[in-house]
N, C-alpha and C positions, 0 to 999 in steps of 0.2 A: 504493500500499500504506500509505503514512503515514496518509492520510485514514481508511482502514479501521481501523487500530489506534488512532488517536485517538478515533474513534467508539466502539470496543469499550471502551476504557479510561475513557471519560467517565462511565460509570455510577457510582452510589455504591458498589455491591458490587464486589468484586474478581473479575475474570473467571475467574481460575484459582485462587481461594481465596488464603489468607494462609499456609498451611502449605508447607514446602519440598517439592519433588519427592522422592519416596520413594527413588529410586535415588541421587540426589544426596546426600540426608541420609545414607544408609547408607555411601556412599563416603567422605564427609568424616569420619564417625565411625569407621569401620573402619580407615582408613589414618591417622587422627589427623593430618589435614592442617593445616598452619599456614603462616603467612607472608602473602604477597600473592595475591589471587585476582581474576581477570577474568571477568565474566559478560556476554558479548555478547547482544543481543536479550533483555534482561532483563525487559521489560515493567513490571509493577507491583511488582516487587522482592521477591517472596516468598523466593527463593533467596539473594538479596544479604543481606537481613535475617537470615536463618538463619546465613549464613556469618559475618556481623559479630557475632552473638551467640556464635558459637563461638570468637571471638578473631582471625579473619582480617582483614586489611587489604583492604577491598572496593573495587574499581572496577567499574563496569558501564556499558553504554550501550545505547541503543535509538533508533530513529527517531521515537518517539512522545513528545511533550512531556506529553501527559496520562499516559502511563506513568510518566514521571519524577515528576510531581507526586504520583501515588498511592504510588510507592515511597518518596519522601521522607516522606510522611505515615505510612506503615507503619514506617519507620525510627524516626521521632519517637515513635511509640506504644510502641516497643520499646526506647527509650533507646539507640540505636546510631547510628553515622555510616556513611554510604556515600558514595562519590564517584561521581556519576552524570552522564554526558554525553549530550546528545541529538545524534544525527547518523546518517547512513547509513553502513553498514559501509565502503563505499568511501572515505569521508571520514575514518574513524577511523585513527589511526597511533599506535603506541606503539614504543619502542625495542625491539630484539631482546633476548631474555634478560631480560624484565621481570617475569615472574609465576611464582610457585611452583605455582599451580593455574589452569587455565582450564576453565570449564564451559560446554558448548553444550547447553542444555536446551530442546528443541523449537525450535531455531534452524534453520529450514528457508529454503533460498535457491533462486533461479532456477537452472536447469542451467548457464547460461553463466558464472556466477560461483561456483558451489558449490564446486568443487575449489580454485579461487583463494583463496577466503576460508578454507577449511580449512587450506590451506598457509600462509596469512598468520598465523593464530593460533598455528600450530606454531612459527613463528619467534619469537613473543612469549614462549614458555615458557623458563624457565631450565633449565640442566642439572639433571637429575633431577626436573624439574618434571612434574606430572601433568595429563593432560587427561581430562575426564569428559564423556561424550556420551549423551544419550538423545534419540531422535527416532522419528517414525513410520516404518515400513517401507512398501514399495510395497503390501503386502498390506492396508494400512489401508482402501483404497478398497472392497475386497471385503467387509471386515468392516462397514463403514458401510452397504453395500448390504443385507447380510444382516440387520442389526439395525435398519435404517431410522434410522440415526443420520447426522450430518454434523459430523465434527470432524477437524482436521488439514487440511493443504493439499488442495485439490481437484485440483491438477495432479500427476500421477504423477511428473513430472520432478523435483519438489521433494522427493519422498519418497526414502527410502534403501534400499539393499541392503547386505548384509554385504561384498560385493565393493567397493562404492564406498567404504565406510568403511576397509576394509583398504587400499585403494590410495591414498586421499587422505591417510591418516596413516601411510604406510609408513615415514616417518622416525622414527616412534616405536616403542618396544618395547611390544608387545601384552600387556597384563596380563589383560584380559578383552575378549571380543567375542562376542555372542550375540543372537539374535533370539528373542522369546517374546510370547505373548499374555498381557496383563495386564488386571486390572480397574482402570480409571482412576477416581479420585474427586477430582479437582482443579477446584473451583469448578463453575460452571455449563456451561462449555464443554469440559471434559475429563471426561465422566462416561459410563462404559460400557467395552465391550471396546476394547483398544488393541493393535495389533501393533507392537511397538517394537523398535528395535535399541539395545543398550546397550554401551558401549565405555569402557574405561579404558586410556590409553596413557601411557608414560613416556619423557621425553626423555633418553635415555642419552648 
């Protein structure tokens, strides 16, 4: 997977654009979130840079060195600083209760580690910390077929159901959890109909 992402992020243009994810932006603004934020699987930095511009102290990581280089370039263009580490999720460790906000935006993982990683990030949240998630539901494969598109994971096991999210984050108080079909317009690789699950949880 590292080679796949390095190749995708090696192009001059930003694969998913430079604007933040719409749901992520709305939650940050609506809840007026402040403090420290962690963005796993952050890619080229669009959400990290937005968060930094809103005054949050940003940490992020991804397996792709190319992603980091693009993210730091974007941060420089926007006159903000982000702390970006390159590494596999299994290699990344933070102290428990480290972050006020954690955002998983299209962070999809293999079935054998998905729940483990979700529980891992939950432990990194401070008390009263907020977790934000948006990812493709299992219905995305049908939508891709119907619309002759191909975005999101090709493996159904890497996609989400409401039940999976509810179970993986059962330690958090559910603020929002819903599935809907949206029109995505995020760079060249997220353009068209998307079946997404959106979740906000609070570590009470």
